[in-house]
N, C-alpha and C positions, 0 to 999 in steps of 0.2 A: 253775681255772675260766676258760673263754674267753668273751669277749664280742665280738659282731659289730658292726662299724661300718658303718652303711648310709647311703645318700644321704638327707638330710632330706627331708621332704615339701615338694616344690616348690610355689610359688604356682599357683593355678588357671590363670593365663594363660601359664605356662611349661611346656613339655612335656619338656624335657631340659636338661642343663647339660654343660659341659666341665670335666674335672678338669685344672686348669692347673698345680698344684704340690703335691707332698707336702712337708711340713716335718719329717717324721720318717721314718726308715728302719727296716727290720726289725732287731730286737735292741736298739733304743734305748728308754729309759724314757720313759713319758708320764705326765702328771698329768691328773686329772679336769678336764674343761672346757678343756683346752689345745687350741689350734687345730692340727689335724693336716693339713688340706688346704684348698685354695681351689677352689671351684666357680664357674665363670663362666657366667652366663646372658647373654641378649642385652640385659639391662637392668642387672643388679647382680652383685656378687661375693658369694658366700655362703661362710661358714666352716663347717668340719666339726669340731665339738668332740669330744674324747675322752669317752666315756660313763663311763669308770672309769680308775683309776690302774693301772699295770702296765707290761708290756713289749709293744711292737708286734711281733707274731710274723710276720705275713704280709700283703703287699699283694696284693689281688686285681685291682686296676685300675692301669694305668700312666698317667703324665702324658699329657695330650692325648686321653684317651678320653672319648667322649660317654656320659653316664650318665643314668639316670632315677630317679624317686622310689623309695626302698626298695631300690635295687640294692646288693649287698654290695660294700664297698670294701676292708675290711681286717679283721684279727682281732687282738684284744688278749688277752693272758693276764693276768688280774687278779692283783694281789698279787705278781707276779714282779718280780725285779730284774735289770737288765741285767748281763751277765757282766763288762763292762768299766766298771761304774759307778764303781768305786774307782780305776781307772787314769786317769792324767792324759791329757788330750786334747792333740793337737798344736796345735789352735787352736779357739777357740769357734765353734760354728756360727752363721753370720750370720743364719740364719732364726729363732734362738731369741728369745723375748721378753726384752728386757732388763729387769732388775729392779734398781732403785737406791733405797736408802732416802732419803727426803726429809729435809730439815733439821728439819722439824717432826714427824718420826716417823710420818708418814702412810704409807700403802701405796705400793707401787712403781708404776713407769710402766705405762701402758696397753699393750696389745698393738700390735705394728706393723700398720699397714694393709697390704693386699696390694701396693699400688704401692710403698710405702716398703720393704717387705721385699724385693721384687724388686731394687730399686735398691741396697740394702745387700748383697744376695747377689752381684749382678753385679760390684760393686767391692770385695768382700771387706773390708768395713769393720767396725770394732769399734764397735757402737752406743753403748757406754759412753763413748766419746771424743767423741761428737757432742752439742753443746749443743741441748737441746730447747726449743722455744718454743710448742708446742701446748698446748691446754687440759689441765689437770691433769698437766703435764709430758710430754705425748705428743710423740713424735718425728714431725715432719711431713716431707713431701717437700722443701719449700723448705729445711728444716734440713739435709737430706742434700746437696742441690744446693749450698747455700752452703758447706758443709764441703768438698765436692769442689773447689769453685772456689778454696779457699784452700790446697789441697795442691800442693806442687811437682810439676811434670810429670816423669815418668820420662824417662831419657835416650833420645833417639830418638823420643819420642812426638810425634805431630802435635798442633798446637794446634787448639782448636775448642770448641764449647759443652759444658758439663758434661753427662754422660750423663743422659738423662731430663729435661733442662731444659725442653723444649718439645714433646717428641714424644709423640703419642698411640700411635704404633707404635714398638717398640724400634728404635733406630738400630743399624746393623751395626757390629760391633767392627772396629777397625783391624787389619789383618793384616800382620805384619812381613814383610820380604823382598820386597815388591812393588816393581818398578822404577818410577822416576819417570814420571808420566804414564800409569800403568796404568789401564785402564778396567774396574774390578772391579764385580761385581754381587753382591747378597746378597738372597736370597728369604726372607721371613718370612710366616707365616700371619696373616691378619686376626684380631683379637680378635673374640669373639662380639658385643660391643657395636658394634664398627666394621662388622661384617657387617650387623647390624640397622639401623644408621644408613644404610648404603648401600642396603639394600633399601627402607627407608621413603622415602628421597629419590627413588629411581627410581619407586616406586609413586606418589608424590605428583605427579610431573611427567607420568606416563603416564596417570593417571586423572582429573586435575583440569585445568581450563583456567585456568592461573595467569597473572596479570597484576600488575604492580607500579606503584603511584603514589607520588609523592614530595611532600613539603612541607618547610618549615623552620619552626623555632620559636625564638623569642627567650626565653632562660631567665633573663633578668635578674631578673624578679620572683621566680622560684623560688630563685635564688641569694641574693637579698636576704632572703627569708623564712627560708632555711636559716641564713644568717649571723646573723640576729637571734635565732633561737630554738634553735640547735644545742646550745649548752651546757646550757640549761635542759631541753631535750628529753632529752638523754643522761642528765642527772642524775635526771630524773623517771622515765624509762622504762628506763634501763640499756642503751640501744642508740642508735647514731648515726642521725641523720636523713639518709638518702641520697636519691638521685634516683629510685630504682626505685619507692618508694611513691607518689610524685607521678605517675609514669607509669601505675602500676596503677590508681590512682583516676581519672586522666584517661581512660583507656581504658574503664573501667566506665561513666563518664558518657556516653561516646560510644556504647558498646554498648547502653545503655538507649534512646538516641535512634534507633539503627539496629540493631534486633534480628537482622536477617538476617546481620550480621557475626558474631554469636554463635551462629549455627545450623550445622548439618551436613547432609550429604546421605546418605540411606539408600535406595539403589535409586532409585525414582522419587518418593520423599518427601523433604520438607525437615523436619528436626526443629529446632524453635525451643526453645532451652534458656532456661528462666526462672530460671536461677541463673548465677553468675559464678565459675567455677573457672578461675583464671588461671595458665597455665604460665609459668614464668620460666626461660629457658635458662641452664644453668650449665656452664661448661667445666671438665673434669677431665683428668687425664693419660691417661685411657682413652678420652676422647671427650666429646661433648656429651650431657648429660642434661637433662630438663625436669621438675623437680618441680612439683607443683601447689599453689597457694594456694587452698584451697577456701572458697567463700562469701566471697570477698574484698570483696564489696560491703557486708557488715555488719561488717567489721573496720576498726579505725582504722589510722592511719599507723604507730604503734608496733608493733602486732600484725603488720602486714605486714612491716615491716623485720626484726622478730625471726624470723619464720617463714622469710623468705628467707635470712637469715644462718645459721640452723640447718640448712636444707637444703643450703646451700653447703658448710658444714663436713662434714656427713655424706657428701655426694657425693664430696668430695675425699679423705675418709678411707676411702672404699669401703664405708661402712656404711649407705648409704641403702637403704630398702626398696622393693620393687616397688609396694606400695600408695601410696607417695609419688609415683610416676611415672605412675600410672594415671588416665585420664580427662582432664579439661581441656576448656574450650570455646573458649579463645583463648590465644595465646601471645605473649610479649614476649621479644625477644632483643636483647642489647646488644653490638654489634660495636665500639662506641666504646672499650671498655676495652682493646682491642688496637690502637687507632689508626685504625680504619676511618672514613673520611669519608662514604662512601656505599656501599650494597650492596642486593642484592635477596634478602631472606630467602626460604626455602622453607617452605611451609605444613606444619605438623605434623598430617598427616592422622590421623583423619577431620575435624579442624577445618577451617574454611573460610577462615581469615585469620590473619595474623601481623603484628605490628608490629616494625619494626626501628629501634632506637636507634643513634646514631652519635656520633662524637667531637664534643665541644663546642669550637668554634673561634671566637675573636674575629674579627669581620669588620666593615668599615664598612657601616653601614646608614643609610637615610634615615628619621629619626624626627621627625615633626612639622615636616617641611620642612628639618631640619638633619641633617648627617652626624654620626653617633655610632658609637662602637665598642661592639658588643653581643656577648654570648656566644650564638652561634647553633649550632643542631644541625639537621642534615637528618634527617627521619624518613620512613620508608617503610612502606607496607602492601602486602603480597602477598596476593592474594585469589583465591578460586575464582570465575571469571567465569560459571560455570554458574548460580549463584544470586545472586551479588552483582554488581550493575551498577556501571559506572564512576562514576555519579553518587553512589551510596551510599558507595562507597569513598573518593572525594574528600571528600565531606561528613563522613565519619567522621574523616579526617585533620584537616580544618578544626576539628571539634569538639575533638579532642585538643589542637590548637594553641591554641585559645581558652582551654581550661581551664588549660593550663600557663602561658600568658602573663598570666593573671589567676587565680591559684590560689585566691583568695578565693571564686570561683564554686563550687569543689568543696566548700568548707566550708559555703556557704550553700545549696547544692543548686539553683543557678540557671544 
């Protein structure tokens, strides 16, 4: 009996996807629910599970093909066994999900995420030899990168960063035999996500009148509050008290005072949103994604920290859903985690504004007539000048600054 493998139903906002990798070839055995292929959309990577156990008989679509919902991808012969199933393999396939019995007798490791799988395949690694630090024993990209960094370089190899250590686009492989000083080039296609990011950035700058204003904030009070309660907070809520929840709350207080910053443009109309769905930019190896913390105004600090942490894990594991990325009325991005001291973020259209956080740096400041060393951060708001005037943007930043420099205001609602 044969079973057809088809493209799963794509989300309503996605018209097609690109088949980026087959993890099984014709003649190989497959197990029910095993991931057979990765489909990349302009937002997320989707897995194609096997509907039944058997042998993969035929691939109907090659890597790199653009596919749509319901399109036939391959055929499985149910109940069959691969002809070479009993024969020893020359080497284990790097794309197989590693299975390792845990010390406590629980089930095996989770499946590899698409980004980790690609890194393992490119470097022909044995996943069983790599220590895993992810949740439930999951192998993460940083585990693979750290493992590669500890391996001795092969003779004649050029030194450089570990493959995939920081690249959203795959780095070109070194080619042996090139003379010293050779000017080589290597062309690779953009990922679907990178194409979408490029499209949205160009659209934002060509359809909106973008302007950026800056201010600076003294985070001494936030640091003191975090230091005083961080242990009790983590023990009580099971999550660390970070900076992002303070910034989310401060922005919501400012958005309530200046609702046009939370609005968007639709043709000749302005839509004022009376809810606060805050996007928080997360960097992944595939590019930047912006999951949404919905109704953030009615959530506490702990709930916000937990939700952001869960989104970050899902995004970096390639398992975040499109519904997690859809919507949003205002966005916060933190370039400070990469060391940025100042930048001009681009609005996440159709939103009308975005707040940029930056590196915390101790600087001498005049406080009550005395010079003191304070933990300072530059903050920026890029906004659509079509509906947001400079006065409102500047006052919005001042409101954010006031909330962060006196965080008790947010707790008291004043």
